[in-house]
KEKE-3310 file (N, C-alpha, C; in steps of 0.2 Angstrom, whole numbers, plus 5000, padded with zeros to 4 digits):
npx = (5601:5615:5618:5615:5626:5636:5634:5638:5650:5660:5657:5661:5675:5678:5675:5686:5685:5687:5700:5703:5711:5703:5692:5691:5694:5682:5674:5677:5677:5660:5658:5663:5658:5648:5630:5616:5605:5595:5580:5571:5558:5553:5552:5542:5530:5531:5528:5515:5508:5510:5500:5489:5484:5484:5475:5463:5462:5457:5446:5440:5439:5432:5420:5413:5415:5407:5402:5410:5417:5422:5436:5441:5442:5451:5462:5464:5465:5478:5486:5491:5499:5510:5515:5520:5529:5540:5541:5550:5558:5565:5569:5579:5589:5591:5598:5591:5585:5580:5567:5560:5562:5554:5541:5538:5541:5530:5518:5518:5516:5502:5498:5501:5491:5479:5477:5477:5465:5456:5457:5454:5441:5434:5437:5430:5439:5441:5441:5448:5449:5460:5470:5471:5478:5490:5496:5498:5507:5517:5522:5527:5536:5549:5552:5554:5567:5574:5572:5576:5566:5559:5545:5539:5542:5537:5523:5522:5525:5512:5503:5504:5503:5489:5484:5487:5477:5465:5465:5468:5459:5447:5444:5450:5460:5480:5488:5501:5510:5513:5523:5533:5532:5537:5549:5554:5555:5563:5577:5580:5577:5587:5597:5596:5598:5611:5615:5610:5607:5601:5589:5577:5566:5570:5565:5552:5550:5555:5544:5532:5536:5537:5523:5515:5518:5512:5501:5495:5498:5486:5479:5485:5480:5470:5463:5465:5462:5464:5479:5483:5485:5499:5505:5506:5512:5526:5530:5531:5540:5550:5551:5554:5568:5575:5573:5584:5596:5614:5611:5601:5603:5610:5602:5589:5575:5563:5563:5563:5555:5552:5559:5551:5537:5537:5540:5529:5521:5523:5522:5508:5505:5509:5501:5489:5492:5492:5480:5472:5460:5465:5476:5471:5460:5470:5479:5471:5466:5476:5485:5499:5499:5494:5495:5495:5505:5516:5520:5520:5532:5541:5542:5547:5560:5568:5567:5574:5586:5588:5590:5603:5611:5611:5617:5628:5635:5634:5636:5636:5630:5621:5612:5596:5581:5569:5574:5577:5564:5561:5565:5564:5548:5544:5547:5538:5526:5529:5528:5515:5507:5512:5506:5495:5491:5506:5510:5504:5508:5520:5518:5514:5525:5535:5530:5530:5544:5549:5544:5550:5565:5564:5560:5574:5580:5579:5581:5593:5596:5593:5579:5565:5553:5556:5557:5543:5537:5540:5534:5520:5520:5519:5510:5498:5499:5495:5481:5475:5476:5466:5456:5454:5455:5447:5445:5441:5435:5439:5452:5456:5454:5466:5477:5478:5481:5492:5499:5500:5508:5518:5522:5523:5534:5544:5548:5551:5563:5571:5574:5579:5590:5596:5596:5605:5618:5620:5624:5635)
npy = (5517:5516:5508:5495:5496:5496:5482:5475:5476:5464:5453:5457:5459:5445:5440:5444:5457:5468:5476:5471:5483:5493:5491:5496:5509:5514:5510:5519:5532:5534:5533:5547:5555:5569:5566:5574:5588:5591:5587:5578:5576:5579:5591:5593:5588:5599:5611:5608:5603:5618:5625:5618:5621:5635:5635:5631:5636:5650:5645:5643:5657:5664:5656:5663:5675:5687:5689:5698:5712:5728:5732:5721:5713:5717:5716:5703:5701:5705:5696:5685:5688:5696:5687:5675:5682:5684:5672:5668:5677:5672:5661:5664:5672:5662:5653:5642:5625:5620:5614:5622:5635:5634:5632:5641:5651:5647:5650:5663:5668:5664:5672:5685:5687:5685:5693:5707:5704:5703:5717:5725:5720:5724:5737:5741:5744:5750:5739:5725:5709:5706:5715:5714:5700:5704:5713:5706:5695:5704:5707:5696:5689:5696:5687:5676:5675:5681:5668:5658:5651:5636:5632:5645:5652:5642:5646:5659:5660:5653:5662:5672:5669:5666:5678:5684:5677:5679:5693:5694:5687:5690:5705:5717:5722:5721:5708:5713:5716:5702:5698:5706:5700:5688:5689:5694:5684:5675:5676:5668:5656:5652:5651:5642:5631:5633:5627:5615:5606:5593:5592:5584:5597:5606:5599:5599:5612:5615:5610:5617:5630:5633:5627:5638:5648:5644:5644:5656:5664:5665:5674:5687:5690:5698:5706:5700:5686:5676:5674:5668:5654:5655:5661:5653:5643:5649:5651:5637:5633:5641:5636:5624:5627:5632:5619:5615:5620:5621:5618:5608:5597:5587:5582:5569:5564:5566:5575:5589:5599:5608:5604:5593:5597:5609:5601:5592:5601:5609:5601:5597:5611:5612:5602:5607:5619:5613:5611:5618:5629:5636:5643:5651:5660:5664:5673:5681:5690:5695:5707:5719:5728:5725:5723:5708:5705:5712:5705:5692:5696:5699:5686:5678:5683:5681:5670:5666:5670:5662:5651:5653:5655:5641:5634:5639:5636:5622:5607:5609:5597:5592:5599:5597:5596:5600:5611:5619:5624:5638:5646:5643:5642:5656:5658:5649:5656:5667:5661:5656:5669:5671:5660:5650:5637:5630:5635:5625:5612:5613:5612:5599:5593:5598:5591:5577:5576:5580:5571:5558:5564:5560:5548:5542:5548:5540:5528:5529:5532:5520:5521:5517:5527:5540:5534:5529:5539:5547:5539:5544:5553:5555:5544:5551:5563:5557:5552:5566:5569:5561:5568:5577:5572:5560:5549:5530:5517:5506:5507:5517:5508:5498:5507:5511:5497:5496:5506:5501:5488:5496:5500:5489:5483:5493:5495:5481:5477:5489:5484:5469:5475:5481:5471:5466:5474:5475:5461:5462)
npz = (5622:5625:5634:5629:5620:5627:5633:5623:5621:5627:5620:5608:5611:5613:5602:5595:5587:5592:5603:5620:5627:5618:5620:5635:5635:5627:5637:5647:5643:5640:5652:5658:5651:5652:5658:5650:5656:5651:5650:5639:5637:5648:5648:5637:5642:5653:5647:5642:5652:5658:5650:5651:5666:5665:5656:5665:5675:5670:5665:5678:5683:5675:5677:5689:5685:5684:5695:5701:5709:5698:5702:5707:5697:5688:5699:5697:5684:5684:5692:5687:5677:5685:5692:5684:5679:5687:5691:5677:5679:5691:5685:5675:5680:5691:5683:5678:5674:5658:5657:5667:5660:5650:5655:5662:5653:5643:5653:5654:5643:5639:5649:5647:5636:5642:5651:5644:5638:5647:5655:5644:5644:5655:5657:5645:5633:5616:5601:5589:5584:5578:5578:5593:5593:5587:5595:5606:5601:5597:5609:5616:5608:5612:5621:5618:5616:5625:5635:5626:5621:5613:5612:5615:5605:5594:5596:5596:5582:5578:5583:5574:5562:5562:5566:5553:5545:5550:5549:5533:5527:5531:5528:5518:5520:5518:5526:5531:5543:5548:5540:5545:5561:5556:5552:5563:5571:5564:5565:5577:5574:5565:5572:5579:5570:5567:5579:5580:5568:5567:5577:5584:5587:5579:5566:5569:5568:5554:5548:5553:5547:5533:5529:5538:5530:5517:5522:5524:5513:5505:5509:5506:5494:5484:5474:5461:5458:5450:5450:5460:5459:5450:5461:5471:5464:5463:5476:5480:5474:5478:5490:5489:5484:5495:5502:5496:5501:5509:5520:5525:5515:5518:5527:5535:5523:5528:5537:5531:5528:5520:5505:5504:5504:5497:5483:5482:5482:5471:5459:5461:5458:5443:5437:5439:5429:5416:5411:5398:5401:5412:5409:5399:5407:5417:5407:5401:5412:5416:5428:5427:5434:5447:5464:5469:5457:5459:5472:5466:5457:5470:5476:5464:5461:5475:5474:5463:5469:5478:5470:5464:5472:5478:5467:5467:5482:5481:5471:5451:5445:5455:5457:5453:5441:5449:5457:5449:5447:5450:5442:5429:5427:5426:5413:5408:5409:5403:5390:5391:5389:5376:5369:5373:5370:5368:5380:5389:5382:5385:5399:5401:5398:5407:5418:5416:5412:5427:5434:5429:5432:5447:5446:5443:5453:5463:5461:5458:5471:5480:5483:5488:5491:5485:5473:5469:5471:5459:5452:5453:5450:5437:5434:5436:5429:5418:5421:5422:5410:5403:5405:5396:5385:5370:5374:5375:5385:5387:5382:5393:5404:5401:5401:5415:5420:5415:5420:5434:5432:5428:5442:5448:5442:5442:5456:5458:5450:5459:5470:5469:5464:5474:5483:5477:5478:5490:5493:5487)
capx = (5605:5623:5619:5615:5633:5642:5634:5640:5658:5665:5655:5667:5682:5679:5675:5693:5682:5692:5704:5701:5711:5699:5685:5692:5693:5677:5670:5679:5673:5656:5659:5666:5653:5643:5623:5612:5603:5589:5576:5567:5552:5549:5550:5537:5526:5530:5522:5509:5505:5507:5495:5483:5483:5482:5467:5459:5462:5454:5438:5436:5439:5427:5414:5412:5416:5401:5398:5415:5418:5428:5442:5443:5443:5457:5468:5465:5469:5486:5491:5494:5504:5515:5516:5523:5534:5544:5544:5553:5565:5568:5572:5584:5594:5595:5600:5586:5584:5577:5561:5558:5561:5549:5536:5536:5538:5523:5513:5520:5515:5497:5495:5501:5484:5473:5479:5476:5461:5452:5458:5449:5434:5434:5434:5428:5444:5439:5449:5445:5453:5466:5474:5473:5482:5495:5498:5499:5512:5523:5524:5528:5541:5556:5552:5559:5576:5576:5571:5579:5560:5556:5538:5537:5545:5530:5517:5524:5523:5505:5500:5506:5498:5483:5483:5486:5473:5460:5464:5465:5452:5439:5444:5452:5468:5483:5492:5510:5514:5513:5530:5536:5534:5539:5556:5558:5557:5568:5585:5580:5577:5593:5604:5595:5597:5616:5617:5609:5602:5596:5587:5567:5563:5571:5561:5547:5550:5555:5538:5528:5537:5533:5515:5513:5521:5506:5493:5496:5498:5480:5477:5488:5477:5462:5458:5467:5462:5467:5485:5483:5488:5504:5509:5508:5519:5530:5531:5533:5547:5554:5551:5560:5574:5576:5575:5590:5600:5616:5610:5598:5604:5614:5598:5584:5572:5557:5565:5566:5548:5553:5560:5543:5529:5539:5542:5522:5515:5524:5517:5499:5501:5509:5496:5484:5494:5492:5475:5471:5457:5469:5480:5465:5459:5475:5482:5466:5463:5482:5487:5506:5501:5491:5499:5497:5509:5520:5521:5524:5539:5546:5543:5551:5568:5568:5567:5581:5594:5590:5594:5609:5616:5612:5622:5635:5637:5632:5640:5630:5627:5618:5604:5591:5575:5566:5577:5577:5559:5562:5570:5559:5540:5542:5548:5530:5523:5528:5526:5506:5507:5513:5503:5492:5492:5512:5511:5499:5511:5526:5518:5514:5532:5539:5530:5534:5553:5551:5544:5557:5570:5561:5563:5580:5584:5575:5584:5602:5599:5589:5575:5557:5548:5556:5556:5535:5534:5542:5528:5514:5519:5519:5502:5494:5499:5492:5474:5474:5475:5459:5450:5456:5454:5440:5446:5437:5435:5442:5459:5458:5456:5471:5483:5478:5483:5499:5503:5500:5511:5524:5524:5527:5541:5551:5549:5554:5569:5575:5572:5582:5596:5598:5599:5613:5622:5620:5627:5641)
capy = (5512:5517:5502:5490:5494:5494:5476:5471:5475:5458:5449:5459:5458:5438:5438:5449:5462:5474:5474:5473:5492:5500:5492:5501:5516:5516:5513:5526:5538:5535:5534:5551:5558:5570:5567:5580:5591:5592:5581:5582:5573:5584:5599:5593:5590:5604:5615:5606:5605:5626:5626:5614:5622:5641:5634:5628:5644:5655:5642:5645:5663:5665:5655:5668:5684:5692:5693:5701:5720:5729:5733:5714:5710:5722:5714:5697:5703:5707:5694:5680:5691:5697:5679:5673:5688:5683:5666:5669:5682:5668:5655:5667:5671:5657:5648:5636:5621:5622:5613:5629:5641:5632:5630:5647:5655:5648:5651:5670:5670:5665:5678:5692:5687:5685:5699:5710:5703:5705:5724:5727:5719:5727:5745:5744:5748:5748:5737:5721:5704:5705:5721:5713:5696:5706:5717:5701:5692:5708:5709:5689:5687:5697:5682:5671:5675:5681:5662:5654:5643:5632:5633:5652:5652:5638:5649:5664:5658:5649:5668:5678:5666:5667:5686:5686:5673:5683:5699:5695:5682:5693:5711:5718:5723:5715:5708:5715:5715:5695:5698:5711:5694:5683:5691:5694:5675:5671:5674:5660:5650:5653:5651:5635:5626:5633:5624:5607:5606:5587:5588:5585:5603:5607:5597:5602:5620:5616:5608:5622:5638:5632:5627:5643:5652:5640:5645:5663:5666:5667:5682:5691:5691:5703:5708:5696:5680:5674:5676:5664:5649:5657:5664:5647:5640:5653:5649:5631:5633:5645:5632:5619:5628:5633:5614:5610:5622:5616:5618:5603:5593:5581:5578:5565:5570:5567:5582:5593:5600:5614:5601:5588:5601:5612:5597:5591:5607:5612:5595:5599:5617:5612:5598:5611:5623:5608:5611:5624:5633:5639:5649:5656:5665:5669:5678:5686:5693:5696:5714:5720:5734:5726:5722:5700:5704:5714:5700:5686:5696:5697:5678:5675:5687:5679:5662:5666:5672:5656:5646:5655:5652:5632:5632:5640:5632:5614:5606:5609:5591:5590:5602:5594:5599:5602:5614:5625:5628:5643:5652:5639:5643:5662:5655:5646:5660:5669:5655:5656:5672:5670:5655:5647:5629:5632:5633:5617:5607:5615:5611:5591:5591:5597:5586:5571:5575:5578:5563:5555:5565:5560:5541:5541:5549:5533:5520:5530:5530:5516:5524:5518:5532:5544:5531:5529:5548:5549:5535:5543:5561:5551:5541:5558:5567:5552:5553:5572:5569:5556:5573:5582:5568:5557:5540:5524:5516:5500:5510:5519:5502:5495:5510:5509:5491:5495:5508:5496:5483:5499:5502:5484:5480:5496:5491:5473:5479:5492:5479:5467:5480:5482:5466:5463:5479:5469:5455:5463)
capz = (5618:5627:5639:5626:5616:5634:5636:5618:5622:5629:5616:5602:5612:5613:5597:5590:5585:5595:5608:5627:5627:5615:5624:5641:5632:5626:5644:5652:5638:5642:5660:5659:5648:5655:5656:5649:5660:5650:5649:5632:5637:5655:5645:5633:5649:5656:5643:5642:5660:5659:5645:5654:5672:5662:5655:5669:5679:5665:5666:5686:5685:5668:5679:5693:5684:5683:5702:5705:5706:5693:5702:5708:5692:5687:5701:5694:5677:5683:5695:5684:5672:5690:5695:5679:5677:5694:5688:5674:5681:5694:5679:5670:5687:5695:5679:5681:5667:5651:5658:5670:5656:5645:5658:5665:5647:5642:5658:5655:5636:5641:5655:5643:5632:5644:5655:5638:5636:5654:5655:5638:5644:5661:5656:5639:5628:5608:5598:5587:5586:5574:5584:5597:5592:5585:5600:5610:5600:5597:5616:5618:5605:5613:5628:5615:5615:5633:5639:5622:5622:5608:5613:5614:5596:5590:5600:5593:5573:5576:5584:5569:5557:5564:5565:5545:5541:5552:5545:5528:5524:5531:5526:5511:5521:5516:5534:5531:5548:5547:5536:5552:5564:5554:5551:5571:5575:5561:5568:5582:5570:5561:5577:5581:5565:5567:5586:5580:5563:5566:5582:5584:5588:5571:5561:5569:5566:5548:5545:5554:5545:5527:5531:5539:5522:5515:5523:5526:5506:5502:5514:5502:5487:5486:5469:5456:5461:5443:5451:5466:5456:5450:5467:5475:5462:5465:5483:5480:5470:5482:5497:5487:5484:5503:5507:5494:5503:5510:5527:5524:5509:5519:5532:5533:5519:5531:5542:5529:5526:5513:5501:5504:5504:5490:5478:5480:5480:5463:5455:5460:5453:5436:5434:5436:5422:5412:5408:5394:5404:5418:5405:5396:5414:5418:5400:5400:5417:5422:5427:5427:5440:5453:5469:5467:5454:5464:5476:5463:5457:5475:5476:5459:5466:5483:5473:5460:5472:5481:5465:5461:5479:5478:5461:5469:5484:5477:5463:5449:5443:5460:5456:5448:5438:5453:5459:5443:5445:5451:5434:5424:5429:5424:5406:5406:5412:5395:5383:5390:5388:5370:5368:5377:5367:5369:5389:5389:5380:5390:5406:5401:5395:5412:5424:5414:5415:5434:5436:5427:5437:5453:5447:5442:5459:5467:5457:5458:5479:5480:5489:5485:5492:5477:5465:5468:5469:5453:5448:5454:5447:5428:5433:5440:5422:5414:5423:5422:5401:5403:5406:5391:5378:5371:5374:5377:5394:5385:5383:5399:5409:5399:5404:5423:5421:5411:5424:5438:5432:5429:5449:5451:5439:5445:5464:5460:5451:5463:5477:5465:5464:5480:5485:5473:5481:5498:5493:5486)
cpx = (5613:5624:5618:5624:5637:5640:5638:5647:5661:5661:5661:5673:5684:5680:5682:5690:5686:5695:5702:5704:5708:5692:5686:5690:5687:5672:5669:5676:5666:5654:5660:5662:5647:5635:5619:5608:5596:5585:5570:5558:5548:5549:5544:5531:5525:5526:5517:5506:5504:5501:5488:5481:5481:5474:5461:5457:5458:5445:5434:5434:5432:5418:5410:5415:5412:5398:5404:5416:5422:5436:5446:5447:5449:5465:5470:5467:5477:5491:5494:5500:5509:5518:5522:5528:5541:5546:5549:5559:5569:5570:5577:5591:5598:5598:5596:5587:5579:5567:5555:5557:5554:5542:5533:5534:5533:5517:5512:5515:5506:5492:5495:5492:5480:5473:5477:5468:5454:5452:5453:5441:5432:5432:5433:5432:5443:5445:5444:5450:5460:5472:5477:5480:5489:5500:5501:5505:5517:5526:5529:5535:5549:5555:5556:5565:5576:5576:5575:5573:5558:5548:5536:5539:5538:5524:5516:5520:5516:5501:5499:5501:5490:5479:5483:5482:5466:5459:5462:5461:5446:5439:5447:5458:5473:5489:5500:5513:5514:5522:5536:5536:5537:5549:5559:5558:5562:5575:5586:5581:5583:5598:5603:5597:5607:5620:5616:5603:5598:5592:5578:5564:5565:5567:5555:5546:5550:5550:5532:5529:5534:5527:5513:5513:5515:5500:5492:5494:5492:5478:5480:5484:5470:5457:5457:5468:5464:5475:5488:5488:5496:5509:5512:5513:5524:5535:5533:5540:5551:5557:5556:5567:5578:5579:5582:5595:5606:5615:5605:5597:5606:5608:5592:5579:5564:5557:5566:5557:5546:5553:5552:5536:5531:5539:5533:5518:5516:5522:5511:5497:5504:5504:5490:5486:5495:5487:5474:5467:5462:5473:5475:5463:5464:5478:5475:5465:5471:5483:5495:5504:5497:5495:5499:5504:5516:5524:5523:5530:5544:5546:5548:5561:5570:5573:5574:5587:5593:5593:5600:5615:5616:5617:5628:5638:5636:5635:5635:5626:5624:5611:5600:5585:5571:5568:5577:5570:5556:5563:5564:5552:5541:5544:5542:5527:5524:5527:5518:5504:5507:5505:5500:5492:5500:5513:5507:5505:5518:5525:5516:5522:5537:5537:5532:5541:5553:5548:5549:5564:5568:5564:5569:5583:5585:5579:5592:5602:5595:5584:5568:5553:5549:5555:5546:5533:5534:5536:5521:5513:5516:5513:5497:5493:5494:5483:5472:5473:5468:5455:5449:5454:5448:5443:5443:5439:5438:5451:5461:5459:5462:5478:5483:5481:5490:5505:5503:5506:5518:5525:5527:5535:5548:5553:5553:5561:5573:5575:5577:5591:5598:5599:5605:5619:5625:5626:5634:5647)
cpy = (5513:5509:5496:5491:5493:5486:5472:5470:5469:5454:5452:5459:5450:5435:5440:5454:5470:5472:5476:5480:5495:5499:5495:5506:5518:5515:5517:5532:5539:5537:5541:5557:5561:5570:5573:5583:5590:5586:5582:5579:5578:5591:5599:5593:5594:5610:5613:5605:5615:5627:5623:5619:5630:5641:5634:5633:5650:5652:5644:5652:5665:5664:5658:5675:5689:5695:5696:5708:5723:5729:5726:5711:5711:5718:5706:5696:5702:5702:5688:5683:5692:5692:5677:5678:5687:5677:5665:5673:5677:5663:5658:5667:5668:5650:5641:5630:5623:5620:5620:5634:5640:5635:5637:5652:5656:5650:5659:5673:5671:5670:5685:5694:5687:5691:5704:5709:5703:5713:5727:5726:5722:5734:5746:5746:5743:5744:5730:5715:5703:5708:5716:5705:5697:5710:5709:5697:5696:5709:5702:5689:5690:5691:5673:5669:5675:5673:5657:5646:5644:5635:5640:5654:5648:5643:5655:5664:5657:5657:5670:5674:5668:5674:5687:5681:5676:5689:5700:5691:5686:5700:5713:5723:5716:5715:5707:5716:5705:5695:5701:5703:5690:5683:5693:5689:5672:5670:5669:5656:5647:5649:5643:5629:5627:5628:5617:5606:5598:5584:5588:5592:5607:5605:5599:5609:5621:5613:5614:5630:5638:5632:5634:5650:5649:5644:5653:5665:5670:5674:5688:5695:5693:5704:5700:5690:5673:5671:5670:5658:5649:5660:5655:5642:5642:5650:5642:5628:5636:5640:5626:5620:5629:5625:5610:5615:5618:5614:5611:5598:5588:5578:5573:5571:5570:5573:5587:5595:5605:5610:5597:5593:5606:5607:5595:5597:5611:5607:5597:5604:5616:5608:5601:5616:5617:5607:5619:5630:5637:5646:5654:5662:5667:5673:5684:5693:5698:5704:5716:5725:5732:5723:5713:5702:5706:5709:5695:5689:5697:5689:5676:5678:5684:5671:5662:5667:5665:5650:5646:5652:5645:5633:5635:5638:5626:5615:5605:5602:5590:5595:5601:5599:5603:5608:5622:5627:5634:5650:5649:5642:5651:5662:5654:5651:5666:5666:5656:5661:5674:5667:5650:5637:5629:5632:5626:5611:5607:5611:5604:5591:5592:5592:5582:5570:5576:5573:5558:5557:5562:5551:5539:5542:5544:5528:5523:5528:5525:5517:5522:5522:5537:5541:5531:5534:5549:5544:5540:5551:5559:5551:5550:5562:5563:5552:5560:5573:5564:5562:5575:5577:5561:5550:5535:5521:5509:5502:5514:5513:5500:5499:5511:5501:5490:5500:5504:5492:5489:5500:5495:5480:5487:5495:5486:5474:5483:5486:5472:5468:5479:5479:5464:5467:5474:5464:5455:5466)
cpz = (5619:5631:5635:5621:5621:5635:5628:5618:5622:5625:5610:5604:5611:5606:5591:5586:5585:5601:5613:5628:5623:5619:5632:5640:5631:5632:5647:5648:5639:5650:5662:5655:5652:5651:5654:5652:5658:5646:5643:5634:5646:5653:5642:5639:5651:5653:5642:5649:5660:5657:5649:5661:5670:5661:5659:5673:5675:5666:5673:5686:5681:5673:5684:5692:5684:5691:5708:5702:5701:5696:5705:5703:5688:5691:5698:5687:5678:5686:5692:5680:5678:5692:5692:5677:5680:5692:5684:5675:5686:5691:5675:5675:5690:5690:5679:5674:5662:5652:5662:5666:5651:5648:5660:5659:5645:5645:5658:5650:5636:5646:5650:5639:5638:5649:5650:5638:5641:5654:5651:5640:5649:5660:5647:5633:5622:5605:5596:5589:5584:5577:5592:5599:5590:5591:5606:5608:5599:5603:5618:5614:5608:5619:5624:5613:5622:5635:5633:5623:5616:5607:5612:5606:5590:5591:5596:5583:5571:5577:5577:5562:5557:5563:5557:5543:5544:5550:5538:5525:5526:5530:5519:5511:5520:5523:5533:5537:5550:5546:5543:5557:5563:5555:5558:5572:5570:5562:5573:5580:5567:5564:5580:5574:5566:5574:5584:5574:5562:5572:5580:5581:5581:5566:5561:5566:5557:5542:5546:5549:5539:5527:5534:5533:5517:5515:5524:5517:5503:5503:5510:5497:5489:5480:5462:5460:5455:5446:5456:5464:5454:5456:5471:5470:5462:5470:5485:5478:5474:5489:5494:5487:5491:5505:5503:5496:5506:5518:5529:5520:5513:5527:5530:5530:5525:5538:5538:5525:5520:5508:5501:5502:5496:5483:5477:5478:5472:5458:5455:5456:5447:5432:5434:5429:5416:5408:5404:5398:5408:5416:5401:5402:5414:5412:5400:5406:5419:5422:5431:5434:5448:5459:5471:5461:5456:5468:5472:5460:5463:5474:5470:5460:5470:5478:5466:5464:5477:5476:5465:5468:5479:5472:5462:5476:5483:5471:5458:5444:5448:5459:5451:5445:5444:5456:5453:5443:5445:5445:5429:5423:5426:5417:5405:5406:5404:5391:5385:5389:5380:5367:5372:5376:5369:5378:5391:5389:5384:5399:5406:5401:5402:5417:5422:5416:5423:5437:5434:5431:5445:5453:5446:5448:5464:5467:5460:5469:5481:5486:5485:5486:5487:5472:5465:5469:5462:5449:5447:5450:5439:5429:5433:5433:5418:5415:5422:5413:5401:5404:5399:5384:5378:5371:5377:5385:5394:5385:5389:5404:5408:5401:5410:5423:5420:5418:5432:5438:5432:5436:5451:5448:5443:5451:5463:5456:5455:5467:5473:5465:5470:5483:5482:5476:5486:5497:5493:5492)
residu = (UNK:UNK:UNK:UNK:UNK:UNK:UNK:UNK:UNK:UNK:UNK:UNK:UNK:UNK:UNK:UNK:UNK:UNK:UNK:UNK:UNK:UNK:UNK:UNK:UNK:UNK:UNK:UNK:UNK:UNK:UNK:UNK:UNK:UNK:UNK:UNK:UNK:UNK:UNK:UNK:UNK:UNK:UNK:UNK:UNK:UNK:UNK:UNK:UNK:UNK:UNK:UNK:UNK:UNK:UNK:UNK:UNK:UNK:UNK:UNK:UNK:UNK:UNK:UNK:UNK:UNK:UNK:UNK:UNK:UNK:UNK:UNK:UNK:UNK:UNK:UNK:UNK:UNK:UNK:UNK:UNK:UNK:UNK:UNK:UNK:UNK:UNK:UNK:UNK:UNK:UNK:UNK:UNK:UNK:UNK:UNK:UNK:UNK:UNK:UNK:UNK:UNK:UNK:UNK:UNK:UNK:UNK:UNK:UNK:UNK:UNK:UNK:UNK:UNK:UNK:UNK:UNK:UNK:UNK:UNK:UNK:UNK:UNK:UNK:UNK:UNK:UNK:UNK:UNK:UNK:UNK:UNK:UNK:UNK:UNK:UNK:UNK:UNK:UNK:UNK:UNK:UNK:UNK:UNK:UNK:UNK:UNK:UNK:UNK:UNK:UNK:UNK:UNK:UNK:UNK:UNK:UNK:UNK:UNK:UNK:UNK:UNK:UNK:UNK:UNK:UNK:UNK:UNK:UNK:UNK:UNK:UNK:UNK:UNK:UNK:UNK:UNK:UNK:UNK:UNK:UNK:UNK:UNK:UNK:UNK:UNK:UNK:UNK:UNK:UNK:UNK:UNK:UNK:UNK:UNK:UNK:UNK:UNK:UNK:UNK:UNK:UNK:UNK:UNK:UNK:UNK:UNK:UNK:UNK:UNK:UNK:UNK:UNK:UNK:UNK:UNK:UNK:UNK:UNK:UNK:UNK:UNK:UNK:UNK:UNK:UNK:UNK:UNK:UNK:UNK:UNK:UNK:UNK:UNK:UNK:UNK:UNK:UNK:UNK:UNK:UNK:UNK:UNK:UNK:UNK:UNK:UNK:UNK:UNK:UNK:UNK:UNK:UNK:UNK:UNK:UNK:UNK:UNK:UNK:UNK:UNK:UNK:UNK:UNK:UNK:UNK:UNK:UNK:UNK:UNK:UNK:UNK:UNK:UNK:UNK:UNK:UNK:UNK:UNK:UNK:UNK:UNK:UNK:UNK:UNK:UNK:UNK:UNK:UNK:UNK:UNK:UNK:UNK:UNK:UNK:UNK:UNK:UNK:UNK:UNK:UNK:UNK:UNK:UNK:UNK:UNK:UNK:UNK:UNK:UNK:UNK:UNK:UNK:UNK:UNK:UNK:UNK:UNK:UNK:UNK:UNK:UNK:UNK:UNK:UNK:UNK:UNK:UNK:UNK:UNK:UNK:UNK:UNK:UNK:UNK:UNK:UNK:UNK:UNK:UNK:UNK:UNK:UNK:UNK:UNK:UNK:UNK:UNK:UNK:UNK:UNK:UNK:UNK:UNK:UNK:UNK:UNK:UNK:UNK:UNK:UNK:UNK:UNK:UNK:UNK:UNK:UNK:UNK:UNK:UNK:UNK:UNK:UNK:UNK:UNK:UNK:UNK:UNK:UNK:UNK:UNK:UNK:UNK:UNK:UNK:UNK:UNK:UNK:UNK:UNK:UNK:UNK:UNK:UNK:UNK:UNK:UNK:UNK:UNK:UNK:UNK:UNK:UNK:UNK:UNK:UNK:UNK:UNK:UNK:UNK:UNK:UNK:UNK:UNK:UNK:UNK:UNK:UNK:UNK:UNK:UNK:UNK:UNK:UNK)
# end
């Protein structure tokens, strides 16, 4: 990009867009600018190479494992751990490049896990898979801060999520240690956001962290399964609120996993709540003293605090209806306890207004993606009502035609408005 810009300078000078002096200053600036030592592509290949080599060594040793004595097995179990601890120490004290730190840290991460597994197998140390995962990730989380490694942060998040799913979905135990692990890696994530909020690595983290929360939430449900849609609705509302915070609102939409996942998830859940049967099941089985209700209260409290923070930091006119879901949904729950029909009507109205909000935002920002998202919301609401109402196929077909025409007209209108704006 820089070379293309430098090559364009003579043409800009020739056409008197900039002066010769400005051109020379630009060339001097880029000549004196330090070239970053970190090669992102080399970092990626370094991490991938570390993983592949580690897996290859494990397969080679595993093939000949039964022919080795117990003492040799123990030595082989510790050798990778010692080697990569030395490599990590060398990377730190010699202040090696990021590639060195990421690669050696990834090697050490898998060396810790393999050493634990091998020693347990050699000496028949009792334990289950979930405790093994938990011990492994807790031992490796400090390495993330020591090496300032993005790869180790991702591996730690994947491992702690795996632990929660294995424990929560296979037993009646609640994986509370998942929250401890998540809190342990959260400071590193916040530090990276402050350093460079627009980097590709932060984009990956912005998607992986909410995905982990969405996947793991179900493992906290043990008895009151009717509370599951409520919990997910509160979580999606919270995620949207986080994505609306000042740290993320100025970035590109594709880099904001909280906002995208929170918005789509909230719409899906509200469409579910637009059916009467879900309210009947929920109201009949609600237990205010269950652990699930306590978790729901916690999610609501955090969501309300985030909503209050956004109202304080952002201008009130920038707080749209999606951002208000954290406080609106509990009101919908109260309506549902009082009247199932009232909750169904309110849910339908809320989904419709959210669709209008997205359409309006798409038109104001000349954003085709947001505009069509709003149209999809309203169209989905209409489709859902087909299952509730006794409508003839002719009328249903006509409605689908009208929806298609609506998509075409809306996109054509915004295209024309955008063209007029560009001409001005």
